[in-house]
N, C-alpha and C positions, 0 to 999 in steps of 0.2 A: 419622539423629536418634534418639536413645535412645527407650525407652518412656517414662521420667520426662520427656523433652524435648517429649512431646506434650501434657503437662499445661499448662494456661493459666498465664501469669504477667502481672503488671502493674508497670509503673514509673510511679509518680504523682509529679508536680513540685509543688512549693508554689504555683506560677503557675496551677495547673489543669490543665495539660497531663498526657495520661495516654498512654503507650505500651504496645501490647499485644504480647505475645510468647509463647514457650514457656519452660517452667522446665527448670532443670538445677540442680546441686547440691543443697543442702538444701531442704527444704520448711518455709519459715518466712516471717515478715514482719520486716523491718528497716529501720531509717532511717537516712540518713546524707545528707552532702553529694555531690551528684553533680558528678563531675569525669570529665575525658578525658584519656588517655594516647595519645601519637603514635608511640610504639614500634612496629617491625614485628616484632621477635622479643622473647624474654624474659619471656613471660606469667607463667611461674611465679615468677621473681624478683619481678615487679610485685605479685602476689598475696601472696607472703609477705613484702614490704616492711612493717615495722611503721609506717612513716610514712603508710600509708593507713588507720590506724585511723579510724573516725567517718566513712569516705567509701565512696560506691558508685563504682566506677571502670569507665568506658567506654572500650574499646578502639577506637581509629580504624581500625586494620588489619582487614579483613573476617573472615578465617579464623583462628580461634584454637583451639588444642588438638591440632595435627597432630603434635607430637613427644612428646606425653605429658607425664608427670611423673617426676621422680626425686629422691633425698635429697640428691645433690650440688648441685642448683640452688636449694635452699632459703635464703632469706635470713633467716630466723627459724625457731623451733620449730613455728609454725603460722601461719596467715593470721590477720590482724587487721581486714581490711576489712570493711564491711558489705554489700557486694554487688559482683556483677561482671556487666558488660552487654558483649555481644558480637553482632556480625552474625550469625555461623554458628559454631557448635560443631562441632569435629571430634573425636569421641570414639572413633575407631578409629586410635590413634597410630601411625606407623610410625617408629621411631627405636631404634637398637640400646641406647641408654641408658635407653629408656623402662621404667618399672616400674608403670605404671598410667595411666587416663585422668583428664583434667581435672574431669569429671563426679563421679565417685566421690571424688576428693580435695577437692572443695569440700563434697560431702555430707557426709563424714567429718568435715569441719572445722566444720560449721554455718553454711556461708556460701551464701547463695541466689545463683543465676544466672538469667539471661534472655538468650535467644537470639530472632533473627528479627524483630527490630524494625528500624526505619530509623535506624541509629546516625549518619548523615549528618546528618539532620534535628535528632537529639538534640544533636549536637556544635555545630551552628550556633546552635541555641538558647542553650547554656550560653556559647559564644563572644560572642554578641551581648548576652545578657542578663545573664551572669555566673553563677559557680556558685551553687546553690541547694540547699537541703534537698529530699529526696525519700524515697519509701517504695517498696522493692522488695518484692513479694509473690509467693511461689511457692506459696502455700497455697491449694488449690482452694477452700476455704471462705472466702477473704478475697479476694475479687475486685470488691467493689464500688468504682467509681470515686470517687464521692463521699466515702465513708468514708477511702479510701486519702489523697485529695488532702488532707482536714482532717486526717489524722494527720501528713501531711508539713509542713503550716503549723504545727502545735503542737510539732514535733520541735525541741530545742535544737540551736542551730547550734554552729559551732565557736568562736566568738569567747568567750574568758574560760574555756573549759574545759580542764581539766588531763588531756590524753589520755595524756600520758607516764605517769601513774600507772597506766594501763591496761596499758602494754606494757613497762615496765621490768623487769629481773630483780629477784627478791626477796632474792636473797642474793649476795654477791661470788663470782666465780668466775675460774678461770685460763683462758686460751686459748692453745692450741698447736698450731694447725694452718695450714698454707700453702694455697693454690689446689689445685684439682683439676688433675692434670698429664696426665690421657688415658692414652693408650697410652705406655709408657716411651720416653722419647727424642724422641717426637713434639713435645712443647711443652715446650722446655728452659726452666728457670728460672734466674735467677741465683742465685749461691750466697748463702746467708744469712750475714751478718756473724757471726763468731766471738764478737766481744765485744758483750755484750747490754746493752741500757738498760732499766731499769724504767720502766714506763709504767701509769699509772692511765687506764682508758677509762670515763667515764661513760656509762651506758646509758640514753639517751633514747627508745631503739627502734632500737638499732644493727643494721646490716646485718653479716652474717657476712663477705662480701667485704672490707670495711672492715678487720675483724680480721685476715682472711688477710694482706693486704697489709702492715699494720703489723708481724704477726709475721714475714713475709718481709724487711722491712727490720732485724730484729734487735732487736725490743723484747720484753722479757719481760712479758707482759700480764695485769694484773689487772682485769677488768671489774667494776664496782661500781655498785649502784643509783643513780637519779637523786637521791633524797633523801639521799645519803651527805655528811655535814657535812665541810668543808674539813679538819678537824683529823683526821678519820679517814683522808682520801685522803693527807694529808701524812704520817702515821704510817707509811704503807707506804714512805716514802723514795723517792717516784719521781723519776725524772729529768725526766719530762715529763708532761703531763696532756692527754687527749684528750677533746673534747666530741663526741658522736656526733649524727647525724641523729635525727629523730623526728617525730611527729604533731602537727598541730593549731596552735594560736594560741601562740607563745612566751611572751607575757605571762601566759598562764593557767598555766604551770609554776610549782608552788608551791615556794617555798624554795631555789630553784637559783640565781637571780640573786646572792644575798649570798654563796653558796659560792663562785661563780665570780669574784666580785669580790675575794674573799681569796686564791683561788689564783692569779690574774693577777699578785699581787704577789710571788711567790716562785718560780714555776715556768714553764718554756716551755709555751704552751698552743697547740694546733690545734684548730679546730672546722670541722665539716662540716654545712651544712644548718640544721637546727634548732640544732645547736652553735654555727654562726657567728651565728645570730640572738640566742641567749642571751649569747654573748660581747658583741654589739653593746649588749644590754640591760645587762650587767655594766659596760660603759664609759660608760653614762650616755645612751645613744641610745634610740630607739623603734622600733616595729615597725609596718607596715601591712599591712592585707590587700589582696591583689590581686583583680583583677576575677574572673578564672577560673585563676589560678594558673600555674604551669610544671610540666608533667608529661611527660615523654617524653625521647628520646634524640637530640634535634636541636636544641637551644638554642645559638645562638652567643654566647659568652662572651669579651669582648676583654680582654687583658691592657693595662692603660693605659700601662705603662711601655715596652713593646715594640710595641705596637699589633697583635701577634699575634692571632688569633681561634681559639679551640678550639672544636668541636663537642661539646657537654656533655650528660649525662645529668642531668635535673633532677626534683625533685618537692617542691614546696612551694607553699603558698597564701599565705604572708606574706614580707614583705621588710624588711629595715633601711632605715630613713629617713636618708639621707646628711646631710640638713639638721640633724637632731636630734643627730647626733654633733658636728657644728661646734658646735652651740649648748652642748653638754656641756662643750667645752674640752679633752678629751683630744687628744694629738696622734697621732690616728688618721687613716690616709689610705685612701680607697677605691682598691683596686688593680685590680679588674675590675669590667665592666658586662656587662648583658644588651643586645645590640644590637637586639633586637625592642622594647623598651620603656624601656631606659635605667636598669633597677633595678640595685641594689647586688648584685654578684656575689662581691666579695672585699673583705676588710679587712685591715689590717695596722697595728701600732703602730710609732711612729717611734723609740722609745727602748726599749721592753720586747720579750721574745722571744715576741711573740704575733701569730699570723695565722689567717685563716679563709677558707672558700670557700663560697658559697650552693650550688653545685652538687655533683655526685657525681663525684670523680675515681676512685673505685672502680669506676664503671659497673655493671654486673651488674644489669640489662642497659644496654647502650650503648656508645659509643665510649670508647677508652682515652685520648684526647688529653691528658687532665689527670694521668695517673697519677704524674706527677713529683713532685707535691705531698707524697706519703710520703717520697720521698727526701730533700726539701728538710725535712720535719719533722725526719728524723733527723739532717740535717746541723745544723739549729738546737740539737737537743739536745745533741749532741756539742761544739759551738762553747760553748754555755753551760756546759756541764759543765767545758770546760777553762779556764773563768774568763774567756773573750772577752765583751765587752759587745756581745753580737749583738741586733739587733732584728728584729722580724717584717717591717719593711718591707725591710730588707736581703735576707732570705731570700725574700720574695715577689717581688723584682726579680731573684733569681737571683744576687746578689752572693756572690762566693767569699770564703773567709776568707784572712787573712794566711798 
């Protein structure tokens, strides 16, 4: 345990529960919705996933930090989460790729961490009572239980907040990088298609591994801010539109629904996570908040057409309401469901080239069972560009072109 790790820390929940532990990361006080992640590996990818903006993340795996941190595993330019909770911090990493420890990484990013508390009890409380607001204090001068609980109770929740505005890029930029290949020849990658397709990727909090996989599928990528009007995106003459993952309540994201509603009339569209939810809203549906969300790398997602089950990486606290889509009257079908609770995991339009998934086919971290969706998106773009009247439902079912 580091010297800073011997300083006291408190995690105070809005329901009055207070957990005591030891501080790491930045010395500060921050509020967020406390959630738990069930992944066994990939803590750096989790810490740098912008979808966790406004949340305090608890890891269910007990030892965190053992492989250190490095620049290749970052999913964004910096961490956006409000706090990090672990059972035991390992801050003497042992890995040839490591360039530092998690303690210093979070300290430099201004993110507080707490270790040494009973994470099993905390996870059970969230699982049974639902996600709730909390305050994490690593400031030695701010350790009063009652004051921290009151601060958690008055902290704004996620409902209705536009957290995308806090994580989206400020200016458009080009992306031209594939996945890390390790030692040459050890991790072979498929050859990138020579014929490129123009893609506009909306950044609602986009993960870098999504961009890497899209690039490998032969897309010439321009990433644009979330508030980019449809007219500006279309002026780039894209062959397709991608809607990214991101944090918080999809209904709280300002102005995006109308832009997407216009884009789906003209271009093939693929959405992941928050992008999937925003696509559902643009098609007339509604979203609902889940009790404690899906966060981790072991969620079972079933393809309703084939009945096959993929083990999925997921990170979301809201879901598209299937019944609301039926009421809207759009010819949209639910293509995938979560087998744990039956929530919608995939959508596809029956006449237009539109489809989306709630989970994360790019993984990072997590299993790669669903990575084929990036190939399907490229196929949909190619078929649409060739003048074929292809639908998202055809693509989601894996139907081949003529």
